[in-house]
C-alpha positions in Angstrom: -87.9 151.6 -37.0 -89.7 148.5 -38.5 -91.0 146.0 -36.0 -88.7 143.2 -37.1 -85.6 145.2 -36.4 -87.1 146.6 -33.2 -87.9 143.1 -32.1 -84.4 141.8 -32.9 -82.9 144.6 -31.0 -85.4 144.0 -28.1 -83.9 140.3 -27.9 -80.4 141.6 -27.5 -78.9 140.7 -24.1 -77.1 144.1 -24.1 -79.9 146.5 -24.9 -81.6 148.0 -21.9 -83.6 151.0 -20.8 -83.1 154.2 -18.6 -83.9 157.2 -16.3 -86.9 156.2 -14.0 -86.7 152.8 -15.4 -83.9 150.9 -17.2 -85.0 148.3 -19.6 -83.2 145.0 -20.1 -84.3 143.1 -23.1 -83.4 139.5 -23.7 -82.2 136.9 -26.3 -81.9 136.8 -30.1 -83.8 134.2 -31.9 -86.4 135.5 -34.5 -84.4 137.4 -37.1 -81.2 135.5 -38.2 -78.8 137.7 -40.2 -79.5 140.8 -38.1 -77.0 141.8 -35.6 -78.4 142.5 -32.0 -76.9 144.6 -29.3 -75.4 147.3 -31.5 -75.5 150.1 -29.0 -73.8 148.0 -26.4 -71.2 146.5 -28.7 -70.4 149.5 -30.9 -71.2 152.5 -28.8 -70.5 151.3 -25.2 -67.8 148.9 -26.3 -69.1 145.9 -24.5 -71.6 143.3 -25.6 -72.7 143.0 -21.9 -73.3 146.7 -21.4 -76.7 147.9 -20.6 -77.7 150.5 -23.3 -80.2 152.9 -21.7 -82.1 154.1 -24.7 -85.7 153.9 -23.5 -87.6 154.4 -20.3 -89.8 156.7 -18.4 -89.0 160.2 -17.1 -90.6 163.2 -15.3 -89.4 166.7 -15.6 -87.8 168.5 -12.6 -90.4 171.1 -12.9 -93.2 168.6 -12.5 -91.4 166.8 -9.6 -90.9 170.2 -7.8 -94.4 171.5 -8.4 -96.3 168.3 -7.8 -94.2 166.0 -5.6 -97.0 164.0 -4.3 -98.3 163.3 -7.8 -94.7 162.4 -8.9 -94.4 160.0 -5.9 -97.7 158.4 -6.8 -96.8 158.0 -10.5 -93.3 156.5 -9.6 -95.0 154.1 -7.2 -97.4 153.0 -10.0 -94.5 152.7 -12.4 -92.7 150.6 -9.8 -95.7 148.3 -9.4 -95.9 147.9 -13.3 -92.1 147.1 -13.4 -92.6 144.4 -10.7 -95.5 142.9 -12.7 -93.6 142.9 -15.9 -90.6 141.4 -14.5 -92.6 138.8 -12.5 -95.1 137.9 -15.3 -93.6 138.6 -18.7 -95.9 136.3 -20.6 -99.0 137.8 -19.0 -97.6 141.3 -19.4 -96.8 140.7 -23.1 -100.5 140.4 -23.8 -100.9 144.0 -23.1 -98.8 144.8 -26.2 -101.5 143.7 -28.5 -104.2 145.4 -26.5 -102.4 148.8 -25.8 -99.9 149.3 -28.7 -99.8 148.8 -32.4 -98.1 145.4 -32.0 -99.9 142.9 -34.3 -101.2 139.8 -32.6 -99.1 137.4 -34.7 -95.9 139.2 -33.4 -96.8 139.7 -29.8 -95.3 136.3 -28.7 -92.0 137.1 -30.5 -91.4 140.4 -28.7 -89.2 140.1 -25.7 -90.6 141.7 -22.6 -88.7 144.5 -20.9 -86.9 143.9 -17.8 -87.1 147.5 -16.2 -85.2 148.7 -13.2 -86.1 151.8 -11.2 -83.4 154.5 -11.0 -82.9 153.8 -7.4 -82.1 150.3 -8.1 -79.4 150.8 -10.7 -76.1 149.1 -9.9 -72.8 151.1 -10.2 -72.1 149.3 -13.5 -75.7 150.1 -14.8 -75.1 153.8 -13.9 -71.7 153.7 -15.5 -73.3 152.2 -18.7 -75.9 155.1 -18.5 -73.2 157.7 -18.2 -71.4 156.2 -21.0 -74.5 156.4 -23.4 -75.0 160.1 -22.3 -71.3 160.7 -23.0 -71.8 159.3 -26.5 -74.8 161.8 -27.0 -72.3 164.5 -26.2 -69.7 163.2 -28.6 -72.1 163.2 -31.6 -73.6 166.6 -30.6 -77.0 165.5 -29.5 -76.3 166.6 -25.9 -74.5 170.0 -26.0 -72.1 169.6 -23.2 -71.0 166.7 -20.9 -73.4 166.0 -18.1 -73.4 164.0 -14.9 -76.1 161.5 -15.7 -76.7 160.6 -12.0 -77.9 164.1 -11.2 -80.8 163.5 -13.7 -82.0 160.4 -11.9 -84.7 160.9 -9.4 -85.0 158.1 -6.8 -88.3 157.6 -5.1 
């Protein structure tokens, strides 16, 4: 997806993240004429829904075979999330340094407001389930799943 569209979606109040982390992206200001919050509005049916379409995940096999490594990874991820949420402007600088985000665009990209799986509210979990159900309805997910069973809480 071209960066301007991605940036616009990233500014939508109803676009958010998922499994180990759920992202919540803020505002719409840089790209007038493009509609933001499409997943929330049209797929989940609410402009305020959190659309869990990005995040971090570990396989069950990895968690079972290397539980201590998985716990350390989750702890490091939680620390990063706390830093991003507390210091979005400082965290944003890492986009230019560690991704292909051009320097002249970095300040326009909204920072992600992540939430660990264990911290998801019942509404956020319901939105995550609705997104998984959508995947089933279009054939991406072969059968209906209980999304909560795929969330590992550390």
